[in-house]
Residue, then its C-alpha position, 0 to 999 in steps of 0.5 A: m499499499m504505502h508503494m503504491l501511493i510513492s509511486l503515485a506521488y512520483l507520477v504526479t511529480f512527473l506529469t506536473f514538470r511535463v506540463s510545466y515544461g510543455y508551456l515554457e516557449l522560445n521564439p524564436p526556437k532556433a537562432v542563426v546569428r553573424f558573429g558579432d550582431p546583436v540577438s534577441v528571443n523571447c521565452s514566454t510561459s502560460t502558467e502559474h510560476y515563482g518567478m522565470g529567468w535567463e542562464a547565459p555567459a552573456g544577457s543573464l536575466e536575473r528571476r522575475d515573478d511578474v512576468d509571462v515573457i523575457t527576452w534575452t538580448v545580446p547587442e553583441l553576441t561574440d561568444w562561439d559556444i553559447e547555450p542560453i537557458c530559460f527557467i522557470n520555478t513551479d510548485d513542483g521544481q525548475h525546469n527548463k529549455t535550451l536554445s539552439i543557437i548557430v554563431y556563424k563567419t563567412p570566409d575572410s577570403v578564399s583563393i585557388s592555387y597550385v600546391n608545389h607548382t608555379g607557372p605552365v603545366m605539362e600535359k599529361t602530368q597530374y597536379e594539385l589545385q588547392c582551394d584555401i577557405k580562411n577564418i569560416a565558421p561553424l565548418q560543418y554547414l560549409t560546401v566547398r565547389w569546383y569548377k571548370g569553366q561553367t561545369l562543376v567538377d567536384s563538391q565537398i562538404f564536411t562533417d567537422d562539428s567545431k563551432t569556433p573558425v577554422n582555415v580549411s583547404v580543399p584539393l583538387l587533382i588535374t591531368p591537364s591535355r593540350a585541349d586545356d590550355g587557356a581553361q579556367y579553374w575556380c571555386e566557391a565556398e558556400l554557408d548553408l545554416g538552413a531555412e533559419g539562416p541568411q537566404p541565399p546562402p551567403t557564397v564566396q567565390a575564388e579568382t579565376l586560375n588560367v591553366e598554361v599547358c606545354y607540350p611538345p611538338s606533333i606534326v600535323s597530319l595533311p591528306s596531300d601528304k606522300g610517302v614518295i614525291e616526283l618532281g614536276d607534279a604541280g604543286i609540290t610543297l614539303n610541309c613539315t608543320a608541327i604544333g606544339n607549346p612553346a611554339p617549335v622551331y624547325s631545321w631541315n636537313s638535307t645535302l641538297l639544300q642550298e641554304k638553310t631554313d627555319q621555315p616549316t615548308i620548303t617549296s617545289a622551286s627549290l628541291r632536286p630529288g633525293n632525300y629531306t629531313c625536317s625536325a620540330s622541336n621546342k624544349l619539351g621535345r623533338v619530332w622528325k618528318h622525311f621525305s623522298v624526291k623523285a625525279k619523274p621517270r620518261a620513256s625514251p626510244g629504244h629503253p624497256s617500257s612497262t606494260q603494268p601499271r603501279p602502284l599494287r594493293r596489298g594481297d594482289r597479284g601483279q605483272y610487271t612486263q618489259v619489252i624491248r623497243g626499237a632495237k635495230i636487229i642486225n640478223r635473226t641470229v642475234a639473241v637479244s638477253v633481258t633480265l631483271q635486277l631486284d632488291l634484296l627484299s622486293s625479290k621475295q614472292c616474285e616469278e620473273e619469265n622471258i620469251d623472246g625478248v620479253s620479260r614478265l615479273y609476277i609478283n604474288k601477294a604483295s607485301g611491303y616486302n614488294i616495295g621497292n626499286y626493280t630494274c631491266i636490263a636487255t643486252n646483246k653483243f651490240g650492248n645493254t640498256s636497262s630502265s627502272a621502276r619503283v613499286l609501291v604497295r597500297g596499305a602496306e609500310t616499307l620494311c626496313p632491313l636495318q639489324l640492331n643488336q638491341s631495340s630496346i635499351v633501358v640505362k641509368h644516367n650517366e651510365p655507358f652504353s651502345v647499339n650496333c646496326s647492320l645490313p642483311s647478308g648482302a646488301t649494301g648501302e652506307i650507315t648513319w647514326m642520327l643523335s637528335n638533329r646530329e650525323i654520326h658516320s658509323s654502324v655503332f653508336e657510342s652513348g658518349n654525352f646523352h641527354w634526356n631528350d635525345t633520341i637515336m636512329c640508325s640511317a642507310t641508303i640501300v642499293g635497290l630500296g632507298q632510304c630507311h630508318k630504324n629507331a632505337s628505344v633509348t629509356v633514361y632512367k634515375t632513381p630519386d634523390s628522396v622520399s618525404i612525407s609532411y603535412v600541407n598547410h599544417t605542423g604538429p597534432v591534428m585534430e579529430k573529424t578535420q581533414y588534412e592532407l598528406q604529401c608524398d614529395i619524390k624528387n628528381i626523378a625520371p621517367v615518370q611514367y613509369l612511377s607507383v607511388r603507395w600510401y601505407k596505414g601501418q603496414t595496410l595499403v590505403d592508396s596507391q597512384t601510378f602517372t601517364d606524363d611521357s616527358k623524359t627529363p627528372v621530375s619533382v611530384s607530390v601525391p596527396l593523401l587525404i585523412t580524416p583522423s579520430r582519436a583511434d588514430d592516435g600514434a597510427q604510422y603514416r608511409c609512402e613509398a616510390e617504385l620505379d618499374l621499367g619493365a622487363e627490360g629495366p633492372q630486377p626487382p624494381p628499386v624503391v625509395k622508401s620515405e620515413t613514417l609519420n607518427i600522427t598524434v590526434h587531438y580532440a576537444p572534451v567530451i563528457n560522459t554523460t552516462k555517469l551523470p544524469s541530467v536530473v540528480p535527486v537529493i535527500r533533505g539533510y543528505s550529502e551527494n557527490l557529482i562526479c563529472e568526467a570527460d575525455g580530451s586529447p590534451p586531458p581537459e581541465i574540468v569546473w562545476m559552475r552555477d549562476n555564471k560563476i566557478i564554484v569548484n575547480d575539480s571534476n567532484l562537486v559534494i553537495t553538502n547537508a542538502r536543502a532548499e538552496s542546494v537545489g538548481f541548475y550546475i553546470c560541469n564545463a570541460s575544456n582544453m586548447h582545442g575546444s569546450n564542453s558543458t553539460t547542465v545537471k538539475v538538483v532536486l530535493k526530495e524529503d527524507y521519508l524514511p525516518l516518517i515511515a519509520g515512526f509511523v510503522a513504530i506507532m501501528v505495531a504499537v497501536i496493534i499490539v495495545g489493541f491485540t492486548i485489550i482484545f485478548s484480555i476481554y475475550y479471555k475474560n469473558t470465555k475462558m475465566g468465571h468468577y470463583s469464591l470459597k465462601n460457603a463452599k459445599p462438596n459436589p455430592q457426585n464426585g466430592n469436589i467443591a461446587q462453584n458458586g453452587k453451580e454445576n460447573t466443578l473446579p479444576m480441583t481435587k480432593l485431597s486425601l489424608p495419608q493414610s499413616v497419618n490417623p485424623a485427629 
C-alpha cells in the first residue's frame, strides 16, 4: 500500500513537470546569428510560476515573478559556443528550456593556387590545385565546389562539429591535356545554415586560375602527304607544320639544300631529287618528318617500257612486263638477253619469265617486302640498256632491313651504352646514326654525352630500296634523390574529425610514367597512384593523401614509397625508395561522459551528494563546476553537503582544453527524507496493534475462559466430593485431598 502511494506521488510530480515544461516557449525556437551581430529571443509561459529568467554567459537575466515573457538580448554576440537557458520555478520545482543557437562567420577570403608548382603545366602530368578558405564557422555547414569554366567538377562537405572559425584547404587533382590550354578553374565556399539562416546562403568565390598547358611538338597530318614525291607534279610542297607549346622551331637536314631555312615548308622551286628530313622542336621534345623526292621518269626510245601500272594493292597478284622496243636486229641470229635486277627484299614472292625478248615478273600476294626498285636490263652483243621502276604497295609500309643488336635499351643516367646497326647479308649501303639532329657516320653508336630528350635512329640508303630508318628506343632512368612525407599547410598534432592532407614528395625522378607511389598506414596499403606523363627529364612530383583522423588513430604511422618499374629490360627487382614514417598525434576537444552524470539528480534533504563529472579529451581537459555563471569548484567532483532548499537549481560542468570546451547541465532537485516518518509511523502502528491486540485478548479471555470463583460457603459435590463452583454444576479444577494413610485423623 505504501509503495503504491509513493509511485503515485512520483507520477504526479512527473506529469506536473511535463505540463509546466510544455508551456515554456522560445521565439524564435532556433537562432542563427552572424558573429558580432545583436540577438534577441523571447521566452514565454502560460502557467503559474514563482519566477522565470535566463541563464547565459552573456545577457543573463535575474529571476522575475511578475512577468510571463522575458527577453534574452545581447547587443553584440561574440561567444561561439553559447547555450542560453530559460528557466521557470513552479510548485513542483524548477524547469528549463535551452535555446539552440548557431553563430556563423563567412570566410575572410577564398583563393585558389597550385600546390608545389608555379607557371605553366605539362600535359599528361598530374597537378594539385588547392582552394584555401580562411576563418569560416561553423565548418559543418560549409560546402566547397570546384568548377572548370561553368562546369561543376567536384564538391566537398564537412562533418566536423567544431563551432569556432577554422582554415580549410580543399584539393583538386587535375591531369591537363593540350585541349585544356587556357582553361579556367575556380572554387566557391557556400555556408548553408538552413531555413533559419540567411537566404540565399552566403557564397564567396575565388578568382579564376588560368591554366597554360605546355606540350611537345606533333606533326600535323595533311591529306596531301605522300611517302615519295615526284618532281614535276603541280604545287609540290614539303610541309612539316607541327603544333606545340612553346611554338616549335624548325630545321631541315639534307645535303641537297642550298641554304638553311627555319620555315615549316619548302616549295618545289628549290627542290632537287633526294632525301629531306625536317625536325620540329621545343624545350619539351622533338619530332621528325622524312621526305623522299624522286625525279619523274621519262620514256626514251630503245629502253624497255612497262605494260603493268603501279602501285599494287596489298595481297594482289601483279604482272610486270618489260618489252624491248626500237632495237635494231642485224640478222635473225642476234640474241637478246633480258634480265631483271631486284633488290634484297622485293625479290620475295616474285616469279620471272623471259620469252622472245619479253620479260615478265609476277608478284604474288604483294606485301611490304615487295616495295622497292625493279630494274630490267636488256643485253646483246652490241651492248645493253636498262630501265628502273619503283613499286609501291598500297596499305603496306616499307620494311626496313636494318638490324639492331638491341632495339630497346634501359640505362641509368650517366651510365654508358652502345648499339650496333648492320645491313643484312647481300645488301649494300652506307649506315649513319642520327643523334637528335646530328649525324654520326658509324655503324656503332656510343652513348657519350647522351641527354634526356635525345633520340637515336639508324639510317641507311640501301641499293635498290632507297633510304630507310630504324629507331632504337632508349629509356634513361634516375631513381629519386629523396622521398619524404609531410602535412600540407599544417604542423603538429591533428584534430579528430578534421580533414588533413598528407603529401609524399618525390624529388628528381625520371621517367615519371614508370613511377608508382603507394601509401601505407602501418602495414596496410591505403592508396596508390601511377602517372601517364611521358616526359623524359627528371621531375619532382607530390602525391596527396586526404585523411580524417579519429581518436582511435592517435599514434598511427603513415609512410609512402616510390617504385620505378621499367619492365623486363629494367633492373630487377624494380628500385624502391621509401620515406620515413610520420607519426600522427590526434587531439580532440573534451567530451563529457553523460552516462555517468544524469541530467536530473535528486538529493535528500539533510544528506550529502557527490556529483562526478568525467570527460575525455586530448590534451586532458580542465574540469570546473559552475552555478549562476560563477565557478564554484575547480575539480571534477562536486559535493553537495547537508542538502536543503538553497541547494536546488542548475549546475553546469564545463570541460575545456586548448581545442574547445564541452558542458552539460545538471538539475538538482530536493527530495524529502520520508524514511524516519515511515519508520515512526510503522512503530506507532505496531504499538497500536500490540496494545489493541492485548486489550481484545484480555476481554475475550475474561468473558469466555475465566469464571468468578469463591470458597465462601463452598459445598462438596455429592457425586464426586468436589467443591461446587458457587453452587453451579461446573466444578473447579480441584481434586479432593485425602490424608495420607500413615496419618490418623485427629
